[in-house]
C-alpha positions, 0 to 999 in steps of 0.5 A: 487497531490495537497496538497488540495487533500491530505487534503481531502483524510486524512479528509475522512479517519479520518471520517472512523476511527471515524465511526469505534469508534477506539478512544473508544476501540483499543485493536487490530489493524483494518485490512488493505490491502497492495498491491504490484505490477509489473508495469502496471499489473493493481494493481491501478485499482484493489486497486481502485475497492477494496476501493470502495467495502470495503469503504476503503481509498486508499493511493498510492506512491505519496500520501505517499510522499506528506504526508511525505512532509507536516507536517500538513497533517501528524499530521492529520493521528494521530489526535484523537489517544490514546497515547498508540496506537500512542506509539504502532505504533511508536514502530512498526516503530522502530522495522522495522529498528531494526530487519529488514534490512531497510535502515536508511534514513530520507525519509524512516523513514518518509514514514515507519511511515506514512505507519505504521500509515495508516495500523495500524489504519485500514480501509485502502489500501496502494499501494506500498511503501513497505507496504507489508513488513512494516505492521504487518502480523497479521492485514494485507492482503498482496497482490502481483499483477502480469502479464507477461511482454508481457501483461504489455508492451502491456497495457503500450503502449495502455494507454500511446500511445507508440510504442512497442520499447518505451513501452519495454524500459519504462517497463524495466526501471520501473521494474529495479527501483522497484526492486532496491527500495525494495532491497536497502531499505528493503533487499528483492526481492519484487516478492518473493511470501512468502512475501504475502498472495495472488498473483493474475495474472491480465492477466489470471484472468482479473482485475475484477476477481483478485479484486473478489479473493482479496476481498474474501481472505480479508473477509475470513481472517478478517470476519466481 
């Protein structure tokens, strides 16, 4: 994604934070949503629909990586923050490396800081990049989006116009890559339901139905 698009996204998110008056009173982090998923389970569409319904900014893997690469954009995430809030975010990020089994790397530290900042400022949906384990459970609805292999394979083949064999190979590769990312960087199995507040199956619920359930769970968990 172009830097210009990232700049616009960060500016839009800053306006959401300003509207919520977080600068004036920040006694508790605003709620956010962390979405993890099996590849081609429809999680991106679910997150997009949820963002529109809640007027929440959506930040996916590519966006987090781009922000990490652009120092000026990264600074936009903390613009206007009270120094005590910024310190709390930094402490939370460092705590992830100290108390959890996070891999020590420059990339992961930067990505974790960005995900932590987005989540702890709230009014945000973070898709992927380990957000479900990085962000604190007390102000995050942690969601896992799943679907059977056959359903995901058929969806992948249809969307990208692949043969059944090509889709099966691509899905196997993507599943393995995602598993390796979580195990290597966070030391956990990302499909473990105990890591999440809600697990939705888009094959049986449909993407719209799964979105409804996640929205209802979020509003029940964080009323008002």
